[in-house]
A tleap script that builds the chain and sets N, CA, C and O, in Angstrom:
source leaprc.protein.ff14SB
mol = sequence {
  NMET THR VAL ALA ILE ASP LYS ILE ARG HIE
  ARG LEU PRO VAL SER LEU ALA ALA ALA THR
  THR LEU ILE LYS THR GLY THR VAL ASP PRO
  TYR ILE LEU LEU LEU ALA GLY HIE LEU CYS
  CYS SER LEU ASP GLU PRO ILE SER GLN GLU
  THR LEU ILE GLU LEU LYS MET GLU ALA ASP
  ASN GLY TRP PHE ARG ILE ALA GLN GLU GLN
  GLY CPHE
}
set mol.1.N position { -46.667 7.989 -35.859 }
set mol.1.CA position { -47.486 7.218 -34.217 }
set mol.1.C position { -47.057 8.439 -33.194 }
set mol.1.O position { -47.538 8.137 -32.102 }
set mol.2.N position { -46.565 9.313 -33.124 }
set mol.2.CA position { -46.476 10.129 -32.019 }
set mol.2.C position { -48.034 10.723 -31.973 }
set mol.2.O position { -48.872 10.437 -31.119 }
set mol.3.N position { -48.235 11.748 -33.266 }
set mol.3.CA position { -49.922 12.408 -33.435 }
set mol.3.C position { -50.863 11.243 -32.971 }
set mol.3.O position { -51.873 11.415 -32.289 }
set mol.4.N position { -50.252 9.637 -33.580 }
set mol.4.CA position { -51.977 9.212 -33.218 }
set mol.4.C position { -52.057 8.672 -31.566 }
set mol.4.O position { -53.145 8.421 -31.049 }
set mol.5.N position { -50.883 8.546 -30.895 }
set mol.5.CA position { -50.619 8.729 -29.526 }
set mol.5.C position { -51.853 9.560 -28.841 }
set mol.5.O position { -52.963 9.273 -28.392 }
set mol.6.N position { -50.958 10.907 -29.025 }
set mol.6.CA position { -51.795 11.948 -28.473 }
set mol.6.C position { -53.238 11.803 -28.604 }
set mol.6.O position { -53.962 12.213 -27.697 }
set mol.7.N position { -53.729 11.255 -29.653 }
set mol.7.CA position { -55.409 11.924 -30.047 }
set mol.7.C position { -56.106 10.585 -28.922 }
set mol.7.O position { -57.266 10.750 -28.545 }
set mol.8.N position { -55.315 9.276 -28.434 }
set mol.8.CA position { -55.591 8.830 -27.196 }
set mol.8.C position { -55.200 8.662 -25.844 }
set mol.8.O position { -55.805 7.891 -25.099 }
set mol.9.N position { -53.846 9.597 -25.343 }
set mol.9.CA position { -53.330 9.657 -24.905 }
set mol.9.C position { -54.437 9.601 -23.728 }
set mol.9.O position { -54.717 8.582 -23.097 }
set mol.10.N position { -55.048 10.947 -23.534 }
set mol.10.CA position { -55.922 11.404 -22.547 }
set mol.10.C position { -57.281 10.295 -22.096 }
set mol.10.O position { -58.071 10.501 -21.175 }
set mol.11.N position { -57.278 9.327 -22.851 }
set mol.11.CA position { -58.847 8.696 -22.843 }
set mol.11.C position { -57.967 7.256 -22.381 }
set mol.11.O position { -58.767 6.365 -22.097 }
set mol.12.N position { -56.368 6.775 -22.226 }
set mol.12.CA position { -56.059 5.512 -21.730 }
set mol.12.C position { -56.595 5.355 -20.587 }
set mol.12.O position { -57.241 6.225 -20.003 }
set mol.13.N position { -56.293 3.849 -20.034 }
set mol.13.CA position { -56.772 2.350 -21.466 }
set mol.13.C position { -57.921 3.083 -21.676 }
set mol.13.O position { -58.507 3.873 -20.936 }
set mol.14.N position { -58.184 2.663 -22.917 }
set mol.14.CA position { -58.970 2.565 -23.679 }
set mol.14.C position { -59.461 0.895 -24.553 }
set mol.14.O position { -58.776 -0.126 -24.498 }
set mol.15.N position { -60.663 1.022 -25.229 }
set mol.15.CA position { -61.214 -0.360 -25.875 }
set mol.15.C position { -60.401 -0.040 -27.287 }
set mol.15.O position { -60.179 1.081 -27.747 }
set mol.16.N position { -60.077 -1.118 -27.765 }
set mol.16.CA position { -59.568 -1.547 -29.002 }
set mol.16.C position { -60.482 -0.302 -29.914 }
set mol.16.O position { -60.117 0.851 -30.141 }
set mol.17.N position { -61.878 -1.029 -30.364 }
set mol.17.CA position { -62.553 0.127 -30.940 }
set mol.17.C position { -62.293 1.198 -30.663 }
set mol.17.O position { -61.743 1.825 -31.569 }
set mol.18.N position { -62.501 1.857 -29.503 }
set mol.18.CA position { -62.498 3.315 -29.642 }
set mol.18.C position { -61.229 3.841 -29.939 }
set mol.18.O position { -61.372 4.905 -30.542 }
set mol.19.N position { -59.883 3.507 -29.749 }
set mol.19.CA position { -58.867 3.981 -30.430 }
set mol.19.C position { -58.884 3.734 -31.934 }
set mol.19.O position { -58.198 4.538 -32.566 }
set mol.20.N position { -59.418 2.941 -32.541 }
set mol.20.CA position { -59.205 2.644 -33.912 }
set mol.20.C position { -60.188 4.236 -33.978 }
set mol.20.O position { -59.422 5.105 -34.393 }
set mol.21.N position { -61.379 4.734 -33.743 }
set mol.21.CA position { -62.207 5.300 -33.817 }
set mol.21.C position { -61.597 6.754 -33.675 }
set mol.21.O position { -61.630 7.597 -34.571 }
set mol.22.N position { -60.987 6.944 -32.312 }
set mol.22.CA position { -60.291 8.303 -32.024 }
set mol.22.C position { -58.976 8.581 -33.038 }
set mol.22.O position { -58.559 9.716 -33.270 }
set mol.23.N position { -58.389 7.347 -33.606 }
set mol.23.CA position { -57.182 8.002 -33.711 }
set mol.23.C position { -57.673 8.664 -35.662 }
set mol.23.O position { -57.405 9.836 -35.929 }
set mol.24.N position { -58.348 7.757 -36.764 }
set mol.24.CA position { -58.893 7.781 -37.520 }
set mol.24.C position { -57.884 8.380 -38.760 }
set mol.24.O position { -58.266 9.285 -39.502 }
set mol.25.N position { -56.893 7.911 -38.845 }
set mol.25.CA position { -55.874 8.704 -39.963 }
set mol.25.C position { -55.733 6.902 -40.984 }
set mol.25.O position { -56.126 5.749 -40.811 }
set mol.26.N position { -55.079 7.529 -41.831 }
set mol.26.CA position { -55.316 6.561 -42.965 }
set mol.26.C position { -53.579 5.160 -43.068 }
set mol.26.O position { -53.365 4.114 -43.680 }
set mol.27.N position { -52.818 5.990 -42.123 }
set mol.27.CA position { -51.698 5.433 -42.452 }
set mol.27.C position { -51.300 4.487 -40.273 }
set mol.27.O position { -50.451 3.596 -40.263 }
set mol.28.N position { -51.695 4.702 -39.458 }
set mol.28.CA position { -51.447 4.309 -38.142 }
set mol.28.C position { -52.686 3.822 -38.067 }
set mol.28.O position { -53.528 4.064 -38.932 }
set mol.29.N position { -52.907 3.108 -37.052 }
set mol.29.CA position { -53.999 2.592 -35.996 }
set mol.29.C position { -53.472 1.786 -34.823 }
set mol.29.O position { -52.280 1.832 -34.520 }
set mol.30.N position { -54.095 1.264 -34.357 }
set mol.30.CA position { -53.437 0.793 -33.046 }
set mol.30.C position { -53.043 -0.443 -33.103 }
set mol.30.O position { -52.374 -0.920 -32.186 }
set mol.31.N position { -53.428 -1.223 -34.289 }
set mol.31.CA position { -52.742 -2.357 -34.364 }
set mol.31.C position { -51.442 -2.069 -34.766 }
set mol.31.O position { -50.628 -2.964 -34.537 }
set mol.32.N position { -51.073 -1.169 -35.246 }
set mol.32.CA position { -49.463 -0.466 -35.867 }
set mol.32.C position { -48.974 -0.627 -34.200 }
set mol.32.O position { -48.205 -1.372 -33.592 }
set mol.33.N position { -49.946 0.591 -33.817 }
set mol.33.CA position { -48.838 0.818 -32.297 }
set mol.33.C position { -49.117 -0.098 -31.562 }
set mol.33.O position { -49.443 0.632 -30.626 }
set mol.34.N position { -49.279 -1.127 -31.159 }
set mol.34.CA position { -49.432 -2.453 -30.328 }
set mol.34.C position { -47.896 -3.605 -30.867 }
set mol.34.O position { -47.157 -4.366 -30.242 }
set mol.35.N position { -48.008 -3.149 -32.427 }
set mol.35.CA position { -47.123 -4.242 -33.001 }
set mol.35.C position { -45.531 -3.614 -32.884 }
set mol.35.O position { -44.485 -4.259 -32.803 }
set mol.36.N position { -45.733 -1.999 -32.904 }
set mol.36.CA position { -44.512 -1.408 -32.671 }
set mol.36.C position { -43.993 -1.160 -31.424 }
set mol.36.O position { -43.093 -0.381 -31.113 }
set mol.37.N position { -44.730 -1.989 -30.655 }
set mol.37.CA position { -44.228 -1.928 -29.200 }
set mol.37.C position { -44.637 -0.225 -28.366 }
set mol.37.O position { -44.072 -0.016 -27.292 }
set mol.38.N position { -45.531 0.803 -28.885 }
set mol.38.CA position { -46.030 1.540 -28.105 }
set mol.38.C position { -47.344 1.875 -27.325 }
set mol.38.O position { -47.727 2.920 -26.798 }
set mol.39.N position { -47.805 0.856 -27.414 }
set mol.39.CA position { -49.222 0.513 -26.501 }
set mol.39.C position { -49.064 -1.006 -26.079 }
set mol.39.O position { -48.327 -1.778 -26.693 }
set mol.40.N position { -49.591 -1.257 -25.312 }
set mol.40.CA position { -49.652 -2.650 -25.090 }
set mol.40.C position { -50.919 -3.218 -24.467 }
set mol.40.O position { -51.647 -2.279 -24.147 }
set mol.41.N position { -51.447 -4.371 -24.180 }
set mol.41.CA position { -52.607 -5.166 -23.989 }
set mol.41.C position { -52.568 -6.635 -22.875 }
set mol.41.O position { -51.627 -7.429 -22.866 }
set mol.42.N position { -53.168 -6.691 -22.446 }
set mol.42.CA position { -53.440 -8.189 -21.845 }
set mol.42.C position { -53.519 -9.308 -22.587 }
set mol.42.O position { -54.515 -9.445 -23.298 }
set mol.43.N position { -52.573 -10.250 -22.577 }
set mol.43.CA position { -53.112 -11.499 -23.100 }
set mol.43.C position { -53.412 -12.656 -22.876 }
set mol.43.O position { -53.194 -13.745 -23.406 }
set mol.44.N position { -54.078 -12.193 -21.799 }
set mol.44.CA position { -54.579 -13.695 -20.620 }
set mol.44.C position { -56.078 -13.950 -21.517 }
set mol.44.O position { -56.389 -15.141 -21.495 }
set mol.45.N position { -56.941 -13.175 -22.204 }
set mol.45.CA position { -57.848 -14.032 -23.238 }
set mol.45.C position { -56.859 -13.081 -24.663 }
set mol.45.O position { -55.833 -12.407 -24.756 }
set mol.46.N position { -58.236 -13.710 -25.771 }
set mol.46.CA position { -58.266 -13.297 -27.206 }
set mol.46.C position { -58.089 -11.870 -27.242 }
set mol.46.O position { -58.439 -11.348 -26.183 }
set mol.47.N position { -57.620 -10.986 -28.195 }
set mol.47.CA position { -57.752 -9.667 -28.399 }
set mol.47.C position { -58.891 -9.292 -29.473 }
set mol.47.O position { -58.886 -9.687 -30.639 }
set mol.48.N position { -59.789 -8.535 -28.939 }
set mol.48.CA position { -60.936 -8.452 -29.256 }
set mol.48.C position { -61.335 -6.713 -29.224 }
set mol.48.O position { -60.823 -5.879 -28.477 }
set mol.49.N position { -62.296 -6.497 -30.168 }
set mol.49.CA position { -62.546 -4.994 -30.048 }
set mol.49.C position { -62.855 -4.292 -28.708 }
set mol.49.O position { -62.808 -3.067 -28.591 }
set mol.50.N position { -63.244 -5.327 -27.477 }
set mol.50.CA position { -63.290 -4.561 -25.979 }
set mol.50.C position { -62.076 -4.606 -25.502 }
set mol.50.O position { -61.786 -3.961 -24.494 }
set mol.51.N position { -61.036 -5.497 -26.255 }
set mol.51.CA position { -59.510 -4.971 -25.256 }
set mol.51.C position { -59.086 -3.972 -24.744 }
set mol.51.O position { -58.881 -2.959 -25.413 }
set mol.52.N position { -58.856 -4.038 -23.414 }
set mol.52.CA position { -58.243 -2.596 -22.994 }
set mol.52.C position { -56.375 -2.284 -23.824 }
set mol.52.O position { -55.298 -2.874 -23.898 }
set mol.53.N position { -56.724 -1.565 -24.078 }
set mol.53.CA position { -55.092 -0.795 -24.321 }
set mol.53.C position { -54.509 0.281 -23.500 }
set mol.53.O position { -55.249 1.191 -23.127 }
set mol.54.N position { -53.385 0.276 -23.211 }
set mol.54.CA position { -52.882 1.616 -22.448 }
set mol.54.C position { -51.459 1.609 -23.161 }
set mol.54.O position { -51.125 0.631 -23.829 }
set mol.55.N position { -50.720 2.586 -23.029 }
set mol.55.CA position { -49.018 2.769 -23.429 }
set mol.55.C position { -48.132 1.884 -22.422 }
set mol.55.O position { -48.145 1.458 -21.267 }
set mol.56.N position { -47.434 1.878 -23.472 }
set mol.56.CA position { -46.132 0.884 -22.600 }
set mol.56.C position { -45.106 1.548 -22.531 }
set mol.56.O position { -44.315 2.119 -23.282 }
set mol.57.N position { -45.299 1.330 -21.282 }
set mol.57.CA position { -43.991 2.131 -20.233 }
set mol.57.C position { -42.360 1.228 -20.458 }
set mol.57.O position { -42.034 0.063 -20.229 }
set mol.58.N position { -41.760 2.182 -20.899 }
set mol.58.CA position { -40.077 1.795 -20.348 }
set mol.58.C position { -39.861 0.760 -19.673 }
set mol.58.O position { -39.441 -0.369 -19.929 }
set mol.59.N position { -40.389 1.582 -18.290 }
set mol.59.CA position { -40.226 0.520 -16.740 }
set mol.59.C position { -41.043 -0.884 -16.810 }
set mol.59.O position { -40.828 -1.663 -15.881 }
set mol.60.N position { -42.051 -1.323 -17.923 }
set mol.60.CA position { -42.305 -2.744 -18.436 }
set mol.60.C position { -41.637 -3.041 -18.862 }
set mol.60.O position { -41.885 -4.239 -19.000 }
set mol.61.N position { -40.405 -2.764 -19.459 }
set mol.61.CA position { -39.684 -3.557 -20.485 }
set mol.61.C position { -38.459 -4.944 -19.940 }
set mol.61.O position { -37.351 -4.899 -19.406 }
set mol.62.N position { -39.115 -5.781 -20.281 }
set mol.62.CA position { -38.808 -6.998 -19.231 }
set mol.62.C position { -36.934 -6.836 -19.928 }
set mol.62.O position { -36.290 -7.661 -19.281 }
set mol.63.N position { -36.059 -6.166 -20.851 }
set mol.63.CA position { -35.032 -6.306 -20.569 }
set mol.63.C position { -34.600 -5.545 -19.900 }
set mol.63.O position { -33.463 -5.692 -19.452 }
set mol.64.N position { -35.320 -4.530 -19.621 }
set mol.64.CA position { -34.603 -3.306 -18.267 }
set mol.64.C position { -34.621 -4.794 -17.203 }
set mol.64.O position { -33.482 -5.142 -16.894 }
set mol.65.N position { -35.379 -5.389 -16.818 }
set mol.65.CA position { -35.393 -5.955 -15.641 }
set mol.65.C position { -34.397 -7.283 -15.599 }
set mol.65.O position { -33.985 -7.724 -14.526 }
set mol.66.N position { -34.163 -7.686 -16.472 }
set mol.66.CA position { -33.077 -9.066 -16.758 }
set mol.66.C position { -31.802 -7.851 -16.516 }
set mol.66.O position { -30.976 -7.961 -15.609 }
set mol.67.N position { -31.819 -6.717 -17.481 }
set mol.67.CA position { -30.066 -6.074 -17.411 }
set mol.67.C position { -30.237 -5.058 -15.810 }
set mol.67.O position { -29.499 -4.147 -15.436 }
set mol.68.N position { -31.276 -5.534 -15.228 }
set mol.68.CA position { -30.913 -4.566 -13.610 }
set mol.68.C position { -30.379 -5.912 -12.645 }
set mol.68.O position { -29.744 -5.761 -11.601 }
set mol.69.N position { -30.757 -7.197 -13.194 }
set mol.69.CA position { -30.467 -8.242 -12.236 }
set mol.69.C position { -29.247 -8.779 -12.880 }
set mol.69.O position { -28.739 -9.778 -12.372 }
set mol.70.N position { -28.720 -8.259 -13.912 }
set mol.70.CA position { -27.437 -8.213 -14.184 }
set mol.70.C position { -26.065 -7.634 -13.619 }
set mol.70.O position { -24.894 -8.004 -13.709 }
set mol.71.N position { -26.663 -6.640 -13.040 }
set mol.71.CA position { -26.114 -5.640 -12.931 }
set mol.71.C position { -25.784 -4.637 -13.930 }
set mol.71.O position { -24.691 -4.146 -13.651 }
set mol.72.N position { -26.352 -4.075 -15.110 }
set mol.72.CA position { -26.594 -3.768 -15.680 }
set mol.72.C position { -26.868 -1.916 -15.599 }
set mol.72.O position { -27.298 -1.312 -16.582 }
savepdb mol mol.pdb
quit
C-alpha cells in the first residue's frame, strides 16, 4: 500500500480514474486504499471516476477529536 501511495502522493488531490491509472498494480487499487483508510474523499456526492481523493491525515480522525474532548 505504501508503494501505491508513493506513486500518487505528488499528484494529490487526484481523480479516482487518474489514481487508478497511476498505481497500476495487480493487488492494490485506490478503492482498497480508501477502504483501508489510507485515502479519503468527499461523500457529499456519489463516488465516480471524477471524485477527488487525497491522503487521510491522522489529525482528521474523528476518534482523536473525541479523545481530546475527553482529556485523553
